[in-house]
N, C-alpha and C positions, 0 to 999 in steps of 0.2 A: 505493499499498497502505500502510497506517492503522499507526503507529510505537508502538512504548508511551510513556505518559504518564510521563517522566520531569522530576527537575528543575533550575532553574540558582539559581546562588548569587550572592549579594548584600550582602555584612557576612554580616550571622544573619535574610536574608531567604530564605525558598527560593521558587523564582514555577515552577509546574507549567510546563512545555513537551510541543507534540506536538507531531514532522514526517510528514504528509502526501504521498506520491508523489513521481515524484523529476524532475518533467520539467527543465529546463535554465535556468533560474531562478530563485535563491529568492526565495519571496515570505511578507516576513512578517507577518503578519494578527492583529489584537484588534480584535475589536466591540465593544468601549465597558464597559460596566461588563456588560451580561450575557452573559455569562461564563461555561460550570461545561465544561471539559474532560470530565465523565468523561458529563452529561449532555444534551448538546449535538447528541449524529449521533444521539440516542433519538427525534426527532425527523425523519421522511420528508423534508419543506423541506429543513429546517435542513443534513441531512447531505449532499442532493444538490448544496446549494449550495458546502458547502466539497468536494465531490468534483469538483463542473467546475470551483474553482478550481488543485484539484492535477491536474487533468489536461494544465497546461499550465507547471505552476512545482511545485517543493518547497514547498509550503505549510506553514508555521512559525505554529503557531497555540499562543495562551501567553493564562492566564492572566493580570490586574493581582493588581499590588499590595492587598492585601484583597478580591479576588473569591475565588469557585468558591473550589479547592486550594490557591493559593496561598499567603503566608501576609501577614499586615498590617505586621509589625514593630511597635518600641516604639511610634513615633510617627506621625502621622499622613502617607497614602500621599497628598505632594504630586506638581505635576508634574514634580518634580525626582528628584526618589528612582522616580519610575513610567520617567523618558527611562534614567537608572542601569538600569534594572530589564530595560530594550531590551536593551540592547547588554549585558549579561549571560546573557542569553537568544541572542540574537547571536553569543557568546563560544562557551558550550553546545555553541550544534548547526550550532556549524563555518563561521559566514557571514563570510568578512572582506566585503561588501559585498551586501546586498539590495534589493530592491526593498521597500518597508516600505508597508501597506497600515492606516490608522487610520480607523476606524467612531465617529461623532458624538460621546460622549463621551470617545472615547479621543486622537481626534484632536487633541485640542490638545495631547496627552504626543506625536503623532508627529508634532505641527509641527515645537516645544520643539526635539525629538531632533535633524529633520536641518537644523535651522540648528544646532547643536553642535556635530556629528558628521559635516558633512556629505561627507569620505571613507568613509561606510561606507551614504551614502544613492545608488544606484547609480536611485533614481526614485521617487516617493511619490502614492500614491490616498490620498484623503482621502474620505468618505460624510457628506454630512450634515455638516462639522464649525463646533466654533466657536469663533471666535473671541474674543469679551467674551461675559458669561452678558447681563450687566444692560448695558438703556442707560443712555447717560449725554450729557451735548450731543454729544461728537465719536465718537458711535459710535450712532446715532440704531438702532440694529440687534436691537437685543436685545428682554428684555422690560424690563416696569418693577420696580421695589422691590415694589411691590405684588404685582403678577402672578407674578415669582417668590418673593413669600412664600408666596402662595398655592399656586400649582403645588411649591414645596417639602413645604409643609409634605400637601399632601395625596402627594406622591412616599411619602412617609414613614409612612402612614397608611394606605395601602393596600398596602404590599407584601405581597408574600405569600400577594393575593387573585384578584389577574391583573386587577383593578376598573377600572387605566391602559390598559386595550389601546386605551377607546375613543379615547384619545390615542397611541399606541406602535403598534398595528395596528388598525386599526379593519374591516380586512375578514377580520376573524378571525369564527373558531365554535364552538360548544359545546365540543368535541373539542379546540382546542387551548385556549381559555381555562381547560382544568382543567388541560391539564399546563404552560400559562404561569404561573400560579398555583405549582406544584410545582416547578419551576425558577426562581419566585423566592426561594422559602424556602433551595432550595440556591444560590443565590449569597451572599449573605448574612447577615446576621444582625440586627432590626431597629436598631439601633445603631447597627450600620456604613452602614446606608443611612443611616442621619439624619447621622456621619460623615461620608459621600459626597457628600449634598445640599449639605455646608455648599461641602468645594472643589470640588463640580464650580458653585457659585453666585459664588465668589472667581474663577471664571477670566479672566485678561484676557492674554493671547499674545500680541496685536496688534501687538506693536515685533521678536517678529520674521518677522511674514510675509513682508518685502520680505530678509533677507536667508539667506532658504531658494534652495539653488543648484540643486536637485530637478531634475531635468524633474517636471510636475504636474499629475497629472488630477485634477478635484472632481466628485464625482456627487453631483445628491439631482434631490429627486421634488419637483415644483411643491403636491401637497396634505402635504405633512408637515408634521403637526398639532405634532412637540416641538422642532424646529426651521426660524424662518420662513425661506423664503427668500430674502429682502433680505439676509439673516444669510450667508448663504452665498455669496450673488452680490458679495458685499462683502470676503469672505475669495477669493474668486477676483481681484479688482481688483487687492489689495493681493501674491499674491508673481506673483513676473517670472514672465511667460510662462505661467504656467496656463493649463490647457483646464479648460474648465466644458462638460458636460454637461447639461442638466434635461432628469430625462425624467416622463412622468406618472404617475401613482399618489396614491393616500394616505396608506401606512403606510409607517411610522420603522423599523419591523422590514424588516429589506435580502430576506431568504428566505422575505419575504409579497408579494405577488401577484409583477409578472415582472422574476425576478430575473434571468430567461437577460440582459436586458439589462444590468444590470447590472456581468455575470460578461462578455459580449461586451463592453463598451467594457474592461473593465483588460486582458481577453485583445488586443484590438486596440492599444491603447497601447502593454501590453509586448515582441509578439511578432511585429508588426503587419502580423496580420492575426486575423480570426477565424473560430472553428467553426460553421458553419450550426449552428442548433437551433431545435429550435420552441420557441416564444415558452411563455412560462411564464402569461401573463397579454395582453395587445390588446397589440401593439408600438406602437414611436413612440419619437420624444425629440427635446427642444427645445434643439440645439446655441447655445449663448450665443457673438457674438463681440461682445469684451469693446471691440475699437480699432472698431467700427462702432457699437455701442451697439443691437443689431441684435435682439432676439427674434423667433415666431412664430406665428403660428396650426395647431396642432397636434390634434386632436384635442378640438376646439373648445376650446380651451386658450387665450387672448387672453393672447398677448403683444407689441411693437409691432417691425413692420420697417420697413423701407422698400426691400425685396428681398422674391423669391420662391425656395423651395427652402433646404438647411439650410446654416447659416452654420458653418462653420470657420475659428480662426485659425490661419495656416497646417499646416504637416503637425503634428499631435500627438502620430504615432507613435514610440514612445521611441528610434527609431534613426536619428530624421529627424537631421540634422545635426548631432549629438550622437553619443563615444563612450560609451556605457553604463559604470561603474566607474572612470570618468575625473574626477576634481573638480575643478572650474574656480576662480580664482583665486579669494582671497577675504582683504581686510584683518583684518587683528588685531584680536580684540576683544573684548566679552565682553555673555553674551545671556541677560537676567534674563523672567521670567514675574512684572509687578507690581503685581500683587493680591491681595489675599485672600489663602486657602492657596497659590495659586501664586506666592505669593512665595520669591524664593529667588535667589544670585548664585552657586551652582557650575559653571555652564555656560557652555563658554568655549569657543573660536572656535579651528580646531589654524591654525597655523602656514599663508602664504597659499602656494599653489603646489603645496602640496606632492605629489611622486603614490604612489601610494598602490598594492602590488602586491592585484591580483585573483586569487582562490581558481580552482581549477579548475573549477570547474562557470562559475563569470563568465566565465574567458576562452574556454569552448568554447560560447556562444550570442556569435552572430553577426547585430545585426541590419541588417535595407536597407531602404531608401527606399522 
């Protein structure tokens, strides 16, 4: 059941959120900058994608600060403020702990949140995450400064026209292009897109990756034209125990192409099994084993591999070898996002080994290997 749109409050900023479904696990979901809680339900594929997620969870959707129905606030919507907004949404929705989904440019904020408040994150799901946007000698996985400048200028200039769908969602048709242009105009104003573009260019959360304690699933499509596959593989390498699944496909927008495979991976990770569904596009996935450095050829997509068949590093299900909702020990410390607009120092880790009570909803969920 789709609930009404409500507002969580963080200081003087109101963050729009909505709950959908009544499953046994809370799944707090941000799709990044492409979000408007009023409009997203209009496109059938997007609505179906969200309804499938809500079929096994209590799905909590929200518009990030400065996006869609949420306030911007008096200052730029930097990552630290966005992370605080996520905590406010969880409080307002009654989530003591939750699985957190961060899509695309929303992933950096959720990674920062998971490192800062580990006791509130029972699992982390990342789609097309970016840890550092601009390439550097110690991070060769981003865009060059010139590539990012051209991308940024096009991003701002074309907002409201859907012209960037050749990058965001190459499998679009004309009906979707007309609707997507309207969505772009209702997500943010041109000035807000310019500000967001500057924040996204400055993202650098590499130093929080090894501090993430929650079981983590990372999903990506091999042909994504927005986020290079090497960027996502590098993120997966640096989050302890992360399980990475690389899917075939060219669309950055998750509900285009074979979105059923994305939902299936998330359901299996959180619940231990997936509901059989007809694929929404040709099926297939390319699991990646970091320890074995192995990829493989699936549907004509060349990957390196020394063995046949799918490779998974251990049992990636949330319930295998861990108790959900129970944080591990972690040294006292501070977490910072160290570049550009993402700079800030208010994020702090909680005391080592503190036990956190789980809500009734959390206690009702039992995972079995």
